[in-house]
C-alpha positions in Angstrom: -7.4 -5.3 16.9 -7.1 -3.5 13.5 -10.7 -4.5 12.6 -11.9 -3.2 15.9 -10.0 0.0 15.6 -11.4 0.5 12.1 -15.0 0.0 13.3 -14.7 1.9 16.6 -12.4 4.9 16.2 -10.7 5.7 12.8 -8.6 8.4 14.5 -6.7 5.4 16.0 -5.3 4.5 12.6 -2.0 6.2 12.2 -1.5 5.6 8.5 -3.9 4.0 6.0 -1.2 3.3 3.5 0.5 1.0 6.0 -2.6 -0.8 7.2 -1.7 -4.1 8.5 0.1 -5.9 11.3 3.8 -5.5 11.4 5.6 -7.5 14.1 8.9 -6.6 15.5 11.7 -9.1 16.2 14.5 -8.4 18.7 17.9 -9.1 17.1 20.0 -11.6 19.0 17.0 -13.2 20.7 17.1 -17.0 20.6 13.5 -17.0 19.5 13.6 -14.1 17.1 13.4 -16.3 14.0 11.8 -19.5 15.2 8.2 -18.7 14.3 8.8 -15.9 11.9 7.3 -17.5 8.8 4.1 -18.5 10.7 3.8 -15.1 12.2 4.2 -13.4 8.8 1.4 -15.6 7.4 -0.8 -14.8 10.3 0.0 -11.0 10.1 -0.8 -11.1 6.3 -4.1 -12.9 7.0 -5.1 -10.3 9.6 -4.1 -7.5 7.2 -6.3 -9.1 4.5 -9.2 -9.1 6.9 -8.6 -5.5 7.9 -8.5 -4.4 4.2 -11.6 -6.4 3.5 -13.3 -4.6 6.4 -12.3 -1.2 5.0 -13.5 -2.2 1.5 -16.5 -4.2 2.6 -15.6 -7.0 0.2 -15.3 -10.8 0.4 -12.4 -13.2 -0.1 -12.8 -13.4 -3.9 -12.2 -9.7 -4.5 -8.9 -9.4 -2.6 -6.0 -11.9 -2.3 -3.1 -12.4 0.1 -0.6 -11.8 -2.7 -1.8 -8.1 -2.9 -1.6 -7.8 0.8 2.0 -9.0 0.8 2.9 -6.6 -2.0 1.4 -3.7 -0.1 3.3 -4.6 3.0 6.6 -5.5 1.4 6.7 -4.0 -2.1 10.4 -4.8 -2.5 9.5 -8.5 -2.6 7.0 -8.0 -5.5 7.6 -10.5 -8.3 6.1 -8.4 -11.2 5.3 -4.9 -12.2 1.7 -6.0 -12.4 1.7 -6.9 -8.7 2.9 -3.4 -7.8 0.4 -1.8 -10.1 -2.4 -3.8 -8.5 -1.1 -2.8 -5.1 -1.3 0.9 -6.0 -4.9 0.5 -7.3 -5.8 -1.3 -4.1 -4.2 1.4 -2.0 -6.3 4.0 -3.8 -9.4 2.0 -3.2 -8.6 1.7 0.5 -8.1 5.4 0.7 -11.3 6.3 -1.1 -13.4 3.8 0.9 -11.9 4.9 4.2 -12.4 8.6 3.5 -15.9 8.1 2.2 -16.9 6.0 5.2 -15.4 8.4 7.7 -16.0 11.8 6.0 -18.3 13.0 8.8 -15.7 12.5 11.6 -12.4 13.3 9.9 -11.2 16.9 9.8 -9.9 18.4 6.6 -6.4 18.2 8.0 -6.7 14.5 8.7 -8.1 13.8 5.3 -5.2 15.8 3.8 -2.7 13.8 5.9 -4.2 10.5 4.7 -4.0 11.7 1.1 -0.3 12.8 1.5 0.5 9.4 3.1 -1.1 7.6 0.2 0.6 9.8 -2.3 4.0 8.9 -0.7 3.2 5.2 -0.6 2.0 5.1 -4.2 5.2 7.1 -5.1 7.2 4.4 -3.4 5.3 1.6 -5.3 6.0 3.4 -8.6 9.6 3.9 -7.7 10.1 0.3 -6.8 8.3 -0.7 -10.0 10.6 1.4 -12.2 13.7 0.3 -10.3 13.0 -3.4 -10.4 11.3 -3.6 -13.8 12.6 -0.7 -15.9 10.9 2.1 -17.7 8.5 -0.2 -19.5 6.8 -0.6 -16.1 5.3 2.9 -16.6 2.8 1.6 -19.0 0.8 0.0 -16.1 -1.9 -2.7 -16.3 -3.5 -3.4 -19.7 -6.5 -1.2 -20.0 -6.1 0.6 -16.6 -3.7 2.7 -14.6 -0.8 1.3 -12.7 1.4 2.6 -9.9 3.2 5.1 -12.2 0.0 6.6 -13.8 -1.7 6.8 -10.4 1.2 8.7 -8.9 1.5 11.0 -11.9 -2.2 11.9 -11.7 -2.1 12.4 -8.0 1.1 14.4 -7.9 1.3 16.4 -11.1 3.7 18.9 -9.6 6.5 16.3 -9.1 7.9 16.2 -12.6 11.5 16.7 -11.4 11.3 13.7 -9.2 9.9 11.6 -12.0 12.6 12.7 -14.4 15.3 11.9 -11.8 13.8 8.5 -11.2 13.7 7.7 -14.9 17.2 8.9 -15.4 18.6 6.8 -12.6 16.9 3.6 -13.9 18.5 4.1 -17.3 22.1 4.3 -16.1 
């Protein structure tokens, strides 16, 4: 469905930063947890294919670990995973905006950028919270979640200071 939506009508996509399939479980249902693991795997695979469609790439350029990190950043195992997720999100945004520039309004493009800023800020925050201030250095030789957020949102210095202070205490 996501692949068809991306190819047919990009206005159907509510939020590029949250691209993927999220399934809902009803609490208390006798079947709510039975097939959860398999459904998560399938949802991640579908999300991977949707991201590949946006990026026009093959299996070797994108892995399921990155998809999982974008969908559930709290479960990231390393700062590097969160940094790579932020880079991927930036690439998804750029590719989507470039491919749909002739049909998106300025307002829609702005909303997509704001959503991506917020999601990258979330990735940066989780990175600092889980892995400490050293996580602000990012990937070796390239930008990580923190640097991407700083460059995209230079006017949010107070938020950054607050975040760093809270992780030190």
